[in-house]
C-alpha positions in Angstrom: 10.3 39.0 13.2 7.6 37.4 11.2 5.4 40.5 11.8 8.2 42.8 10.7 8.8 40.8 7.5 5.0 40.8 6.8 4.8 44.5 7.4 7.8 45.0 5.0 6.2 42.8 2.3 3.0 44.9 2.6 5.0 48.1 2.0 6.6 46.6 -1.1 3.2 45.7 -2.4 2.0 49.3 -1.8 5.0 50.6 -3.6 4.6 48.4 -6.7 0.9 49.1 -6.9 1.5 52.9 -7.0 2.5 53.9 -10.5 3.6 57.3 -9.5 6.0 55.9 -6.9 7.4 53.5 -9.4 8.0 56.3 -11.9 9.9 58.3 -9.3 11.9 55.3 -8.1 12.8 53.9 -11.5 11.5 56.0 -14.4 13.1 59.3 -13.5 16.6 58.0 -12.7 16.7 56.0 -16.0 15.3 58.9 -18.0 17.7 61.4 -16.4 20.8 59.2 -16.9 19.9 58.6 -20.6 19.2 62.3 -21.3 22.2 63.6 -19.4 24.4 60.9 -21.0 23.4 61.9 -24.6 22.9 65.6 -24.0 26.1 66.5 -22.2 28.8 66.3 -24.9 31.6 68.4 -26.3 31.4 66.8 -29.7 30.2 68.4 -32.9 28.1 66.4 -35.4 27.2 67.7 -38.8 27.1 71.4 -37.8 25.7 73.5 -40.7 28.3 75.8 -42.2 28.5 78.1 -45.3 31.5 78.7 -47.6 32.3 82.0 -49.4 35.0 81.0 -51.9 36.4 84.1 -53.5 39.2 82.1 -55.1 37.5 79.0 -56.5 40.6 77.0 -57.1 41.5 73.3 -56.5 43.0 74.0 -53.1 40.0 75.8 -51.7 37.8 73.1 -53.1 39.9 70.4 -51.4 39.7 72.2 -48.1 35.9 72.6 -48.5 35.6 68.9 -49.3 37.7 68.0 -46.3 35.5 70.0 -44.0 32.4 68.3 -45.4 33.8 64.8 -45.3 35.0 65.1 -41.7 31.6 64.3 -40.3 31.7 67.3 -38.0 30.4 69.8 -40.6 27.8 69.9 -43.4 28.3 72.5 -46.1 24.7 73.7 -46.4 25.2 76.8 -48.3 27.6 78.4 -50.9 27.7 82.2 -50.6 28.3 84.1 -53.9 28.3 87.7 -52.6 29.5 89.4 -49.5 26.0 90.9 -49.0 24.6 87.5 -48.3 26.7 87.0 -45.1 24.6 89.0 -42.7 21.3 87.6 -44.0 22.7 84.0 -43.8 23.5 84.5 -40.1 20.1 86.1 -39.3 18.3 83.1 -40.8 19.7 81.1 -37.8 20.6 77.8 -39.4 24.3 78.5 -40.3 26.6 78.8 -37.4 29.9 79.4 -39.3 31.0 80.9 -42.6 34.4 79.9 -44.0 35.8 82.6 -46.3 38.7 82.0 -48.7 40.5 85.1 -49.9 41.1 85.8 -53.6 44.0 84.0 -55.4 44.2 81.6 -52.4 45.9 78.8 -54.4 48.4 81.2 -56.1 49.4 82.8 -52.8 50.0 79.4 -51.3 52.2 78.3 -54.2 54.1 81.6 -54.1 54.8 81.3 -50.4 52.6 84.3 -49.4 50.8 82.8 -46.4 47.2 82.8 -47.5 44.5 83.2 -44.8 41.1 81.7 -44.2 38.6 83.8 -42.3 36.2 82.1 -40.0 33.0 84.0 -39.2 31.2 82.4 -36.2 27.8 83.0 -34.8 28.7 83.7 -31.1 25.2 84.0 -29.7 26.2 80.6 -28.2 29.7 81.2 -27.1 30.5 77.6 -26.3 29.3 76.4 -29.7 31.3 79.1 -31.4 34.5 78.0 -29.6 33.9 74.4 -30.5 33.3 75.2 -34.2 36.5 77.3 -34.3 38.6 74.6 -32.7 37.3 71.9 -35.0 37.6 74.0 -38.2 41.1 75.2 -37.3 42.2 71.6 -36.5 41.0 70.3 -39.9 42.7 73.2 -41.8 45.9 72.7 -39.7 45.9 69.0 -40.6 45.4 69.8 -44.3 48.3 72.3 -44.2 50.7 69.8 -42.6 49.9 67.2 -45.2 50.8 69.7 -47.9 54.0 70.6 -46.2 55.0 66.9 -46.2 54.7 67.0 -50.0 56.1 70.4 -50.7 58.7 71.8 -48.2 58.5 75.5 -49.2 54.7 75.7 -48.8 53.7 78.1 -45.9 51.3 77.2 -43.2 47.7 78.0 -43.9 46.3 80.3 -41.2 42.6 80.3 -40.0 41.7 83.7 -38.6 38.5 83.6 -36.5 36.1 86.5 -35.9 33.1 86.2 -33.6 29.9 87.8 -34.8 27.1 89.2 -32.5 29.3 88.5 -29.4 32.9 89.6 -29.9 33.8 89.1 -26.2 32.2 85.7 -26.0 30.1 86.7 -23.0 28.2 83.8 -21.4 25.3 86.1 -20.5 24.3 86.2 -24.1 23.4 82.5 -23.7 22.1 82.4 -20.1 19.8 85.4 -20.1 17.4 84.0 -22.8 17.6 80.5 -21.3 17.0 81.7 -17.8 14.1 83.9 -19.0 12.5 80.9 -20.8 12.9 78.7 -17.7 11.6 81.2 -15.1 8.5 82.2 -17.2 7.7 78.5 -17.7 7.9 77.8 -14.0 5.9 80.9 -12.9 3.1 80.4 -15.4 2.7 76.7 -16.3 3.7 75.2 -12.9 2.1 77.7 -10.7 -1.1 77.8 -12.8 -1.5 74.0 -12.7 -0.9 73.8 -9.0 -3.3 76.7 -8.3 -6.2 75.1 -10.2 -5.4 71.6 -8.8 -5.5 73.0 -5.3 -9.0 74.2 -5.9 -10.0 70.8 -7.1 -8.3 69.0 -4.3 -9.9 71.2 -1.6 -13.3 70.8 -3.2 -13.8 74.6 -3.8 -13.8 74.2 -7.6 -17.3 72.7 -7.5 -18.4 75.7 -5.5 -17.0 78.0 -8.1 -18.6 76.1 -10.9 -22.1 76.5 -9.5 -21.5 80.3 -9.1 -23.0 82.8 -11.6 -19.6 83.0 -13.3 -19.0 80.9 -16.4 -16.3 78.2 -16.4 -14.0 80.1 -18.7 -14.4 83.2 -16.5 -13.4 81.2 -13.5 -10.3 79.8 -15.2 -9.4 83.2 -16.6 -9.8 84.8 -13.2 -7.5 82.2 -11.7 -4.8 82.5 -14.2 -4.9 86.2 -15.1 -2.7 87.2 -12.0 0.0 84.7 -13.1 0.0 86.3 -16.6 0.6 89.7 -15.2 3.2 88.5 -12.7 5.1 86.4 -15.3 5.1 89.4 -17.8 6.5 91.6 -15.0 9.2 88.9 -14.4 10.0 88.9 -18.1 10.4 92.7 -18.2 12.6 92.6 -15.1 14.8 89.9 -16.6 15.2 91.9 -19.8 16.0 95.1 -17.9 18.5 93.3 -15.7 20.2 91.8 -18.7 20.3 95.2 -20.5 21.4 97.4 -17.6 23.4 95.0 -15.4 25.0 92.5 -17.8 25.1 94.7 -20.9 22.9 92.4 -22.9 22.1 94.2 -26.2 18.6 94.8 -27.5 19.2 95.4 -31.1 15.7 94.5 -32.3 12.3 96.0 -31.7 11.2 96.4 -28.0 7.6 96.0 -29.1 8.3 92.7 -30.9 10.4 91.5 -27.9 7.6 92.2 -25.4 4.9 90.7 -27.8 6.9 87.5 -28.2 7.4 87.3 -24.4 3.6 87.7 -23.8 2.9 85.0 -26.4 5.3 82.6 -24.7 3.6 83.4 -21.3 0.1 82.7 -22.7 1.4 79.4 -24.3 2.9 78.4 -20.9 -0.3 79.4 -19.2 -2.4 77.2 -21.5 0.0 74.3 -20.9 -0.5 74.8 -17.1 -4.2 74.7 -17.6 -3.9 71.4 -19.6 -1.8 69.9 -16.8 -4.4 70.9 -14.2 -7.1 69.1 -16.2 -5.3 65.8 -15.8 -4.3 66.4 -12.2 -6.5 65.8 -9.2 -4.0 66.9 -6.6 -1.3 69.5 -6.2 1.2 66.6 -5.8 0.4 65.2 -9.2 0.5 68.7 -10.8 3.9 69.3 -9.3 5.2 66.0 -10.4 4.0 66.4 -14.0 5.4 70.0 -14.1 8.8 69.0 -12.8 9.2 66.0 -15.0 7.6 67.3 -18.2 8.6 70.9 -18.1 11.6 71.8 -15.9 14.1 69.2 -17.0 13.2 69.3 -20.8 13.3 73.1 -20.7 16.8 73.0 -19.2 18.3 70.1 -21.3 16.5 69.9 -24.6 15.8 73.6 -25.5 19.3 74.6 -26.4 19.6 76.6 -23.2 22.8 74.9 -22.0 23.6 72.3 -24.7 23.3 72.8 -28.4 20.5 70.8 -29.9 22.5 70.1 -33.1 25.0 67.9 -31.1 22.3 65.6 -29.7 21.3 62.2 -31.2 18.4 62.5 -33.7 15.8 61.0 -31.2 16.5 63.9 -28.8 16.6 66.4 -31.6 13.1 65.2 -32.6 12.0 65.4 -29.0 13.3 68.9 -28.8 10.9 70.0 -31.5 8.0 69.8 -29.0 9.8 71.8 -26.4 8.3 75.3 -26.4 11.3 76.9 -24.7 13.5 76.0 -27.7 11.6 78.3 -30.0 11.3 81.1 -27.4 15.1 81.1 -26.8 15.7 81.3 -30.6 13.3 84.3 -30.7 14.9 86.1 -27.8 18.4 85.6 -29.2 17.4 86.7 -32.7 15.6 89.8 -31.6 17.9 90.9 -28.8 21.3 89.9 -30.2 20.9 89.8 -34.0 18.4 92.5 -34.2 16.1 90.6 -36.5 12.5 91.4 -37.2 9.3 89.3 -37.7 10.4 88.4 -41.2 13.1 86.2 -39.7 11.3 84.8 -36.7 7.8 84.2 -38.1 8.3 80.4 -38.1 9.1 80.2 -34.4 6.2 82.6 -33.7 3.7 80.4 -35.6 4.9 77.3 -33.7 4.2 79.0 -30.4 0.8 80.2 -31.6 0.0 76.7 -32.8 1.1 75.1 -29.5 -1.1 77.7 -27.6 -4.2 76.9 -29.7 -3.6 73.1 -29.3 -3.2 73.3 -25.5 -6.3 75.5 -25.1 -8.5 73.3 -27.3 -7.4 70.1 -25.6 -7.9 71.7 -22.1 -11.4 72.9 -23.0 -12.4 69.4 -24.2 -11.0 67.7 -21.1 -12.6 70.3 -18.8 -16.0 69.7 -20.4 -15.6 65.9 -20.1 -14.8 66.3 -16.4 -17.9 68.5 -15.9 -20.1 65.9 -17.6 
């Protein structure tokens, strides 16, 4: 029994000495429960909306103030002309536009049942439904309070209309997200594992003393993954278009160019992971923990980033898939051009350059 206890103590010592094992045992469960606990929510917090008030009377102003004071919405823009509506949605920040018809207050006083139109960006069907329910509930509550004061006042009706996705198809959300996830796995994870395998087996040193330069070796190792990942991207786009009726309202050239940019970015990230990994096991662990879960949870793939606490929103700004999903939705669903997605494009270009520069520096240090 003493031998057994001694053996068990030795195993405990080995576990607590291994940082990777401790991270798997304690770090990952804590991180996952915290992230899942804050990310998975059906609440709305300060969603950005716009108001197009064609009546501009006291009642429409009261309703606008009530929406802004609820804590669920933030009135970020006042629209003055109908022509601004389409451009407002294409800019991507506004998810709902509340439109008051002309003579809203007069129609209410004269018992003519005035209507409020709700235009909702339905590229994210779940978010659109939540916004509609919350907005309708606030308007309904305001209408009931008025009826308590004036018996003959009619009920104010909120009429919703979904934009870009009238049928609220879930595929509009899952195709871009799945595409971002698959391309990240195929390029970043497989590239990091491939290069780490060469280092683990000792064949990397053999390659480095060959006539090929170091950048040619790395390029030769990762080029097949670029082609395969790009092929995967094209297949996903075609499946979404022909099988799931996913629209492609924007430029095919821009769509494929942004896909290639994202693949190159993921590839450079995979190279960076390989420079800090000596074994395939370490590369797999870093890829799973640092790429797979954040891409699924913090990119806006499944859960809206706007509903997350500010620390997670800040963390989401360094998740490349977040910007790629925005690009894909804007180009495919909204039909926007480079004039509306240049910010996300620059972010991906910047990330690519940073990953490549850091990878080269670390690779040179290892050679020295």
